[in-house]
SERO-4910 file (N, C-alpha, C, O; in steps of 0.05 Angstrom, whole numbers):
BEGIN
 pado doro    nc1    nc2    nc3   cac1   cac2   cac3    cc1    cc2    cc3    oc1    oc2    oc3
  Met    A  -1510   -360    239  -1491   -370    240  -1468   -358    210  -1444   -359    208
  Leu    A  -1488   -348    194  -1467   -326    176  -1465   -303    186  -1454   -285    173
  Gly    A  -1476   -299    209  -1465   -277    228  -1439   -285    244  -1420   -270    239
  Gln    A  -1436   -296    253  -1416   -303    267  -1389   -310    241  -1365   -306    248
  Glu    A  -1394   -320    217  -1377   -333    203  -1361   -303    188  -1340   -307    176
  Ala    A  -1373   -272    188  -1365   -260    179  -1329   -250    194  -1306   -252    186
  Pro    A  -1345   -240    218  -1319   -229    240  -1291   -254    229  -1272   -246    215
  Ser    A  -1292   -278    236  -1279   -297    224  -1262   -294    199  -1240   -303    199
  Ala    A  -1271   -281    179  -1259   -280    157  -1259   -260    151  -1259   -256    127
  Asn    A  -1259   -237    169  -1246   -206    175  -1225   -205    192  -1210   -186    196
  Ala    A  -1226   -232    206  -1199   -224    226  -1169   -243    213  -1146   -235    218
  Ser    A  -1177   -273    193  -1163   -285    176  -1156   -260    160  -1131   -258    161
  Gly    A  -1167   -239    145  -1160   -231    121  -1135   -198    130  -1121   -187    114
  Ala    A  -1137   -191    156  -1133   -169    175  -1101   -192    180  -1080   -189    168
  Gln    A  -1108   -211    200  -1077   -229    200  -1059   -232    172  -1034   -229    169
  Thr    A  -1078   -237    155  -1059   -242    124  -1043   -208    129  -1021   -206    139
  Thr    A  -1055   -190    123  -1051   -166    121  -1019   -166    140   -996   -164    131
  Arg    A  -1027   -167    160  -1013   -161    177   -982   -178    175   -959   -172    181
  Phe    A   -990   -198    165   -960   -218    162   -945   -215    134   -923   -225    129
  Ala    A   -963   -196    114   -954   -189     94   -933   -153    100   -914   -144     87
  Asp    A   -945   -144    119   -940   -116    126   -909   -122    137   -887   -111    136
  Leu    A   -920   -143    147   -884   -148    173   -863   -162    155   -839   -164    160
  Gln    A   -878   -173    131   -852   -184    111   -846   -159    101   -822   -153    101
  Ser    A   -861   -142     93   -852   -117     72   -831   -103     93   -808    -99     87
  Ala    A   -838    -99    112   -825    -86    142   -796    -96    144   -777    -80    139
  Gln    A   -793   -117    149   -762   -134    153   -753   -127    114   -737   -108    112
  Gly    A   -760   -138     93   -749   -129     67   -739    -96     71   -716    -93     63
  Lys    A   -749    -77     78   -742    -58     71   -716    -50     91   -694    -43     82
  Glu    A   -721    -52    119   -699    -57    133   -668    -72    126   -645    -65    132
  Glu    A   -676    -93    111   -655   -111     99   -637    -93     69   -616    -96     56
  Ala    A   -659    -75     70   -645    -63     46   -643    -30     48   -638    -14     30
  Thr    A   -651    -25     77   -632     -7     83   -611     -6    100   -597     14    103
  Lys    A   -607    -26    111   -581    -26    131   -560    -27    122   -556    -44    105
  Ser    A   -543    -12    129   -513      7    122   -493    -32    129   -491    -44    151
  Pro    A   -482    -41    101   -474    -59    105   -437    -58    119   -421    -40    118
  Thr    A   -435    -79    127   -417    -77    157   -394   -100    151   -401   -123    151
  Ala    A   -362    -94    144   -351   -127    153   -330   -115    174   -326    -91    180
  Glu    A   -316   -142    187   -300   -138    204   -269   -141    185   -259   -160    172
  Cys    A   -263   -116    190   -231   -108    184   -209   -104    205   -217    -98    227
  Val    A   -189   -106    202   -168   -107    220   -147    -80    208   -138    -76    186
  Glu    A   -145    -65    233   -130    -42    219   -104    -55    232   -107    -71    250
  Pro    A    -71    -47    221    -49    -54    216    -50    -41    249    -64    -24    259
  Pro    A    -24    -64    261    -15    -55    293      0    -30    281      3    -27    256
  Pro    A     10     -9    300     29     28    308     49     17    288     53     -7    285
  Met    A     60     33    278     89     25    267    108     39    291    104     61    302
  Val    A    129     19    297    151     15    316    164     45    311    170     54    290
  Arg    A    165     56    336    191     87    335    209     86    339    221     69    352
  Trp    A    216    107    329    243    114    321    258    108    349    278     94    349
  Gln    A    245    119    373    260    119    399    256     81    414    258     68    435
  Asp    A    252     79    397    239     43    409    269     30    403    277     14    419
  Tyr    A    286     37    380    310     14    380    340     31    389    348     53    381
  Asp    A    351     14    406    365     22    424    401     22    412    415      3    405
  Gly    A    406     39    414    430     41    406    437     61    383    416     69    374
  Pro    A    463     75    367    461     89    348    455     73    323    443     82    304
  Leu    A    465     50    325    464     29    292    441     20    290    429     22    269
  Lys    A    429      9    311    406     -1    321    378     21    301    361     14    284
  Lys    A    385     52    315    368     72    312    367     77    280    345     85    272
  Thr    A    393     73    258    402     74    225    392     55    228    392     49    204
  Val    A    378     33    240    368      0    223    334      9    218    322      9    197
  Gly    A    324     18    247    308     36    248    300     48    218    288     41    197
  Ala    A    310     64    226    306     90    206    302     83    181    284     93    167
  Phe    A    319     66    173    311     49    141    286     19    142    272     15    122
  Ala    A    283      3    164    257     -9    167    231      9    170    210     -4    169
  Gly    A    227     35    172    214     52    168    194     50    152    169     49    154
  Arg    A    220     49    126    200     48     98    194     25     90    180     23     71
  Leu    A    206     -4    104    196    -17     94    169    -30    105    151    -41     92
  Glu    A    169    -28    134    144    -31    141    122     -9    141    100    -15    152
  Arg    A    125     13    130    102     27    125     79     15    100     55     16    101
  Lys    A    104      3     74     89      3     63     77    -33     64     65    -44     45
  Ala    A     85    -48     92     78    -77     92     47    -81    101     35    -61    108
  Ala    A     35   -103    101     13   -106    110     10   -144    119     12   -163    103
  His    A      5   -145    142     -2   -166    154    -18   -182    141      1   -166    145
  Pro    A    -40   -204    125    -69   -203    129    -77   -221    156    -62   -236    168
  Pro    A    -99   -215    160    -96   -231    193   -110   -254    189   -135   -253    190
  His    A    -97   -281    182    -89   -312    184   -109   -323    205   -125   -342    204
  Tyr    A   -100   -302    225   -111   -321    252   -143   -317    266   -152   -328    286
  Lys    A   -161   -291    238   -182   -285    239   -202   -302    225   -181   -309    213
  Pro    A   -220   -314    215   -231   -327    190   -245   -307    183   -258   -300    203
  Gly    A   -249   -287    156   -266   -283    146   -265   -241    154   -281   -223    148
  Ala    A   -245   -239    167   -228   -214    176   -218   -208    154   -214   -225    136
  Val    A   -210   -175    151   -195   -179    127   -186   -142    136   -198   -129    153
  Leu    A   -160   -132    118   -145   -114    127   -170    -93    116   -184    -91     96
  Cys    A   -168    -77    143   -173    -44    129   -160    -30    104   -137    -28     97
  Ser    A   -192    -15     87   -168    -11     68   -167     14     79   -177     21    100
  Leu    A   -150     32     59   -139     55     52   -158     80     33   -162     81      9
  Ala    A   -166     93     52   -189    111     43   -166    131     30   -147    139     45
  Pro    A   -166    143     -8   -140    164    -12   -134    180     -4   -114    189    -16
  Lys    A   -143    200     22   -134    210     41   -102    199     51    -81    211     56
  Asp    A   -107    174     52    -87    154     70    -69    156     59    -47    164     67
  Lys    A    -78    144     24    -50    135      7    -47    172      7    -34    172     28
  Phe    A    -48    184      4    -36    214     12    -20    226     27     -6    246     25
  Val    A    -25    202     48      1    210     69     13    189     68     36    189     77
  Leu    A      6    174     61     31    154     55     47    165     31     70    170     37
  Phe    A     43    167     15     62    179     -6     73    207     15     97    201     16
  Val    A     71    224     26     83    249     44     96    241     52    118    246     42
  Gln    A     97    214     85    109    201     82    137    180     71    158    173     81
  Asp    A    126    176     54    155    160     46    160    189     19    176    182      2
  Thr    A    154    205     17    174    231     14    187    238     30    211    235     27
  Ile    A    181    247     46    202    254     71    220    243     83    238    254     96
  Asp    A    216    219     79    231    194     99    269    196     97    286    201     79
  Pro    A    269    192    113    309    196    103    319    173     89    342    167     82
  Val    A    298    160     85    326    141     69    313    154     36    327    144     19
  Thr    A    295    168     27    298    177      9    315    199      9    329    201    -12
  Phe    A    317    216     27    340    231     24    367    222     11    378    231     -9
  Leu    A    377    195     33    395    186     34    405    177      2    428    180     -5
  Ser    A    384    166    -15    378    155    -37    387    183    -54    408    182    -67
  Ala    A    376    200    -52    376    212    -71    400    230    -70    404    245    -89
  Gly    A    417    230    -45    449    236    -43    456    223    -52    467    233    -72
  Phe    A    460    191    -53    480    168    -62    478    164    -94    495    156   -109
  Asp    A    444    174   -100    449    170   -131    464    208   -148    472    212   -171
  Ala    A    462    222   -132    470    238   -133    506    242   -144    517    250   -165
  Gly    A    513    233   -125    536    228   -119    551    211   -144    572    222   -152
  Met    A    545    190   -156    538    163   -166    537    184   -197    554    180   -215
  Asp    A    521    200   -198    519    218   -223    545    236   -229    554    241   -251
  Gln    A    554    245   -205    570    256   -218    600    258   -219    616    273   -230
  Ala    A    603    227   -196    631    205   -211    628    206   -246    645    215   -261
  Gln    A    608    198   -251    603    187   -274    601    212   -298    604    206   -322
  Asn    A    594    243   -288    593    268   -300    564    258   -319    556    272   -338
  Ser    A    549    232   -310    529    239   -330    502    272   -323    499    290   -306
  Asp    A    490    263   -349    473    294   -343    491    322   -347    485    344   -338
  Pro    A    516    315   -362    534    342   -352    533    363   -353    552    378   -348
  Thr    A    504    372   -365    486    406   -367    491    407   -335    488    429   -325
  Phe    A    498    389   -318    495    409   -293    525    416   -275    527    425   -253
  Gly    A    542    410   -293    566    420   -281    575    396   -261    563    375   -255
  Gln    A    599    406   -254    615    396   -228    614    407   -209    599    426   -211
  Gly    A    626    402   -183    631    420   -162    607    417   -131    598    396   -123
  Ala    A    603    437   -123    588    436   -110    556    442   -117    535    433   -109
  Ala    A    562    463   -139    529    472   -150    522    440   -171    505    425   -161
  Gly    A    528    436   -182    526    417   -200    525    386   -184    509    368   -191
  Tyr    A    542    382   -164    517    359   -144    491    372   -135    472    358   -141
  Gly    A    484    396   -123    462    405   -113    437    401   -137    415    391   -133
  Lys    A    444    410   -159    430    406   -186    421    371   -186    398    363   -186
  Arg    A    442    357   -186    441    328   -182    416    317   -168    398    303   -174
  Phe    A    428    336   -137    402    323   -116    378    333   -119    358    319   -119
  Gly    A    379    359   -121    345    366   -137    331    354   -152    306    351   -150
  Ala    A    344    343   -171    342    333   -192    321    299   -185    298    293   -191
  Asp    A    346    284   -168    346    261   -159    323    253   -144    309    232   -146
  Phe    A    320    279   -121    297    277    -96    274    279   -112    257    262   -108
  Ala    A    268    310   -140    245    304   -149    236    279   -160    214    271   -155
  Gly    A    252    264   -176    249    232   -189    234    218   -170    211    210   -172
  Glu    A    252    216   -150    239    198   -122    212    213   -118    194    196   -116
  Ala    A    205    231   -116    178    244    -97    159    243   -123    135    238   -125
  Ser    A    171    248   -134    143    238   -167    134    209   -170    110    203   -174
  Ser    A    160    188   -166    150    158   -174    134    154   -147    114    140   -147
  Thr    A    143    168   -123    126    158    -90     95    170   -110     77    155   -118
  Phe    A     98    195   -112     72    199   -112     46    189   -137     22    195   -134
  Phe    A     55    176   -157     44    159   -176     37    133   -173     20    118   -182
  Lys    A     62    129   -153     54     93   -142     46     90   -122     39     68   -116
  Asp    A     44    116    -99     34    109    -70      4    123    -74    -16    112    -65
  Phe    A      1    148    -89    -23    157    -84    -47    160   -119    -71    154   -123
  Ala    A    -28    171   -133    -49    174   -160    -63    149   -170    -86    142   -171
  Phe    A    -38    138   -177    -53    110   -198    -68     84   -176    -80     64   -183
  Pro    A    -61     93   -148    -80     70   -127   -106     83   -127   -127     71   -127
  Ser    A   -103    107   -127   -131    125   -118   -143    119   -144   -166    113   -146
  Leu    A   -129    119   -162   -150    121   -191   -159     97   -193   -184     97   -192
  Phe    A   -147     66   -196   -152     41   -198   -157     28   -167   -149      6   -161
  Ser    A   -173     47   -150   -179     28   -126   -162      7   -118   -172    -14   -109
  Glu    A   -132      9   -121   -116    -13   -110   -101     -5    -87    -94     18    -88
  Asp    A    -95    -18    -67    -74    -17    -40    -42    -22    -48    -28    -41    -54
  Pro    A    -37      7    -46     -9      8    -45      4     -6    -34     25     -9    -46
  Arg    A      2    -25     -6     11    -42      4     26    -63      2     11    -80     12
  Tyr    A     48    -76     -5     56   -105     -9     38   -126     19     35   -113     40
  Tyr    A     28   -152     18     21   -164     40     35   -190     41     41   -207     23
  Arg    A     37   -189     57     66   -208     68     41   -231     58     17   -231     53
  Leu    A     69   -257     58     55   -283     49     52   -293     86     31   -292    100
  Val    A     87   -303     94     92   -306    121     96   -332    128    116   -343    137
  His    A     68   -344    123     59   -372    135     64   -390    112     45   -402    102
  Ala    A     94   -394     99     99   -412     78    124   -425     70    139   -421     89
  Ser    A    133   -434     57    163   -452     57    173   -419     44    160   -400     34
  Gly    A    201   -422     48    218   -389     39    214   -380     13    209   -358      6
  Gly    A    220   -408     -8    206   -417    -38    189   -402    -44    193   -384    -60
  Arg    A    168   -406    -34    145   -396    -43    137   -364    -30    123   -347    -41
  Arg    A    147   -362    -11    149   -333     -6    158   -319    -28    148   -306    -46
  Leu    A    179   -327    -22    208   -306    -46    189   -309    -75    197   -295    -93
  Phe    A    164   -324    -80    167   -323   -103    132   -303   -106    118   -293   -124
  His    A    132   -309    -78    104   -279    -71    111   -254    -72     93   -239    -78
  Ala    A    143   -241    -67    145   -226    -62    155   -218    -88    155   -194    -85
  Val    A    166   -223   -115    170   -221   -140    142   -213   -159    137   -195   -174
  Arg    A    119   -246   -146     97   -240   -154     86   -215   -160     75   -211   -181
  His    A     89   -197   -143     77   -168   -128     85   -150   -154     70   -136   -168
  Leu    A    107   -155   -157    101   -146   -193     85   -138   -209     81   -114   -215
  Phe    A     70   -166   -219     52   -164   -225     19   -165   -210      2   -157   -226
  Val    A     13   -170   -194     -1   -180   -173     -5   -162   -151     12   -160   -133
  Ala    A    -25   -149   -153    -34   -124   -128    -63   -132   -118    -77   -149   -129
  His    A    -69   -118    -96    -95   -121    -84   -109    -94    -83    -97    -74    -74
  Arg    A   -139    -92    -94   -148    -76    -92   -154    -73    -67   -143    -86    -49
  Asp    A   -173    -52    -64   -175    -38    -28   -199    -55    -18   -209    -48      3
  Asn    A   -209    -73    -28   -217    -96    -23   -215   -121    -12   -228   -137      1
  Gly    A   -196   -120    -19   -178   -143    -12   -176   -171    -40   -163   -192    -42
  Gln    A   -194   -159    -56   -184   -188    -78   -161   -170   -104   -156   -146   -108
  Arg    A   -154   -193   -119   -127   -191   -126   -132   -179   -153   -153   -182   -166
  Met    A   -107   -162   -164   -113   -153   -197    -89   -139   -202    -75   -129   -184
  Phe    A    -85   -137   -224    -55   -129   -238    -46   -105   -223    -58    -84   -218
  Asn    A    -30   -110   -219    -17    -84   -212     -8    -63   -229     15    -61   -236
  Phe    A    -30    -44   -237    -37    -20   -249     -2     -1   -241     14      7   -257
  Ser    A     -3      2   -213      9     29   -198     35     19   -206     49     37   -216
  Glu    A     47     -6   -204     80     -1   -211     85     -4   -230    110     -8   -232
  Trp    A     73     -5   -252     77     -9   -280     77     19   -294     96     31   -305
  Leu    A     54     26   -291     42     60   -297     60     78   -292     73     93   -306
  Gly    A     59     72   -255     76     87   -243     99     95   -238    102    114   -223
  Thr    A    126     80   -253    143     79   -256    148     89   -287    168    102   -292
  Thr    A    129     82   -308    137     93   -335    132    123   -330    150    140   -331
  Ser    A    106    128   -324     96    157   -318    128    178   -299    136    201   -303
  Ala    A    138    160   -283    166    184   -261    183    177   -291    181    196   -307
  Val    A    193    163   -298    218    155   -315    210    172   -338    229    187   -340
  Ala    A    188    179   -360    169    201   -363    182    235   -360    193    251   -376
  Leu    A    174    234   -329    177    259   -321    206    264   -316    216    287   -315
  Ser    A    216    246   -312    244    258   -294    264    270   -331    287    278   -335
  Asn    A    247    266   -344    274    283   -367    266    314   -362    279    332   -371
  Thr    A    247    317   -350    239    351   -350    256    353   -326    271    373   -329
  Phe    A    263    336   -294    290    347   -277    321    340   -300    336    359   -303
  His    A    326    315   -314    344    306   -329    345    329   -356    334    322   -377
  Pro    A    353    346   -356    353    353   -391    377    339   -408    380    332   -432
  Gly    A    392    337   -386    420    327   -409    414    292   -406    431    278   -417
  Asn    A    388    278   -390    386    247   -399    381    241   -431    369    255   -447
  Gln    A    392    215   -435    395    206   -469    364    204   -468    350    203   -448
  Arg    A    358    205   -490    329    213   -504    325    180   -514    340    161   -512
  Gly    A    306    181   -521    289    155   -527    285    120   -520    291    112   -498
  Phe    A    274     99   -543    253     80   -516    278     63   -500    274     56   -477
  Ala    A    302     57   -513    321     43   -501    333     52   -476    342     34   -462
  Pro    A    334     75   -468    350     88   -438    317     84   -426    311     73   -405
  Ala    A    306     91   -438    276    102   -417    271     72   -405    269     70   -381
  Ala    A    268     46   -423    266     16   -406    286     15   -395    276     17   -372
  Glu    A    314     12   -391    331     12   -377    322     22   -341    321      9   -320
  Arg    A    318     48   -348    311     65   -329    287     47   -313    291     35   -292
  Val    A    268     47   -324    249     32   -320    252      4   -307    243     -3   -285
  Gly    A    267    -12   -327    278    -42   -310    292    -38   -284    287    -53   -265
  Trp    A    311    -15   -281    331    -14   -263    307     -9   -234    307    -23   -214
  Ser    A    287     16   -239    262     19   -220    252     -3   -206    253     -9   -182
  Val    A    241    -15   -227    225    -36   -222    241    -68   -205    229    -84   -190
  Leu    A    272    -69   -213    285    -88   -192    286    -77   -168    289    -91   -148
  Thr    A    283    -48   -166    291    -36   -137    266    -41   -129    269    -40   -105
  Asp    A    240    -45   -133    221    -53   -112    219    -77   -126    230    -67   -145
  Val    A    216    -93   -131    224   -122   -119    236   -121   -101    225   -127    -80
  Gly    A    263   -115   -100    287   -117    -65    268   -111    -54    251   -126    -45
  Phe    A    266    -85    -53    239    -83    -23    227    -93    -19    219    -91      4
  Asp    A    211   -118    -43    185   -121    -27    193   -151    -17    180   -165     -2
  Val    A    214   -155    -28    234   -188    -18    236   -183     12    226   -196     30
  Leu    A    255   -155     16    261   -145     46    236   -147     65    237   -156     87
  Arg    A    217   -139     54    191   -132     65    182   -168     69    175   -173     92
  Glu    A    181   -185     54    173   -211     61    190   -221     93    178   -228    113
  Phe    A    218   -220     92    225   -225    100    226   -205    134    227   -219    155
  Trp    A    227   -187    135    232   -176    150    228   -180    175    245   -172    191
  Pro    A    206   -194    184    201   -201    209    225   -216    218    238   -206    237
  Glu    A    235   -247    203    251   -250    209    276   -249    220    288   -261    238
  Ile    A    280   -231    202    308   -213    193    311   -196    223    331   -197    237
  Ser    A    287   -179    230    287   -169    248    290   -191    277    309   -185    292
  Arg    A    276   -211    285    285   -228    311    316   -235    305    332   -230    323
  Lys    A    323   -244    284    347   -255    287    367   -229    297    383   -235    315
  Cys    A    366   -205    289    375   -183    300    376   -168    323    393   -152    329
  Lys    A    348   -178    339    345   -177    365    326   -138    359    326   -118    372
  Leu    A    316   -144    338    301   -114    333    273   -119    340    262   -140    337
  Pro    A    264    -96    348    228    -90    340    221    -94    314    235    -94    294
  Phe    A    198    -97    315    191    -99    284    157   -101    289    144   -116    304
  Arg    A    146    -80    269    113    -78    265    102   -103    261    108   -120    244
  Gly    A     84   -105    280     64   -134    282     81   -164    298     83   -187    289
  Gly    A     87   -155    315    103   -173    329     80   -186    348     81   -207    360
  Gln    A     62   -171    347     41   -193    353     18   -185    336     20   -174    315
  Glu    A     -2   -191    347    -25   -199    326    -44   -183    330    -57   -191    349
  Pro    A    -55   -154    314    -80   -134    325   -107   -150    335   -114   -173    328
  Asp    A   -118   -137    348   -141   -147    354   -165   -143    331   -165   -121    321
  Pro    A   -184   -161    321   -201   -139    304   -224   -118    312   -235   -116    334
  Gln    A   -228   -104    289   -244    -87    292   -266    -85    274   -263    -92    250
  Val    A   -289    -78    281   -312    -82    266   -322    -47    249   -339    -32    257
  Lys    A   -308    -44    229   -321    -19    209   -335    -15    194   -347    -37    197
  Pro    A   -344     -7    179   -364     -3    156   -350     -2    139   -331     13    143
  Asn    A   -352    -21    104   -348    -26     93   -350    -10     75   -368    -15     59
  Thr    A   -334     12     71   -352     27     40   -335     20      7   -327     35    -11
  Asn    A   -334     -8     11   -315    -18    -20   -341    -28    -30   -342    -39    -52
***
């Protein structure tokens, strides 16, 4: 009898050991499994060639600047989030915004207004004065884009894009656009303070004194320039929020006319 019970005890111990080993192996597998999250890549940009007619092509050039930094959260897919931008993607965004035709047009317009008002008189008048003002204004645009699209978003893990609300009343969407002045999104989709807007704008204004030696110095002139820049950004965000409706009304193609298919990508956040 005793000889028969011993194997039973050994078998029971072996089963217990195998069960413990199995639990340990499962635990190790879960610990080493690379986390993935379902994320959605934004739809491709509308090409300039897709706009029919010279007027629509001009509007398309302007729309590119709006759509490049606009993101439509995937409300149709519960649990899905927008794929985040890596630092290299933020740098590409900075380059694209800098060489955008609207940037050159804006710098040219500002240079013309500055010349008409004879602001920064050290540049003088005539073609040489206009060229200096254009170069200074373009450098200011580029530095502002660098700080707000790449430098501070990379430093604070902030998504430089504007997240459209879309599915809400007009008043709520307008408030959402204005609120972006203070509320941005992290790379993981969570909300955060919009450091890039304020630090980027302030840094660009401080640096602009290098490009404009005749600028008025002091807190009040700098605060005024920061205020105008921030109001301009709010205006662009309002246009980004309502651009789909404007495009439909004008029968223009726009980015995200159809919802994209979700793609599973590694979650690096």
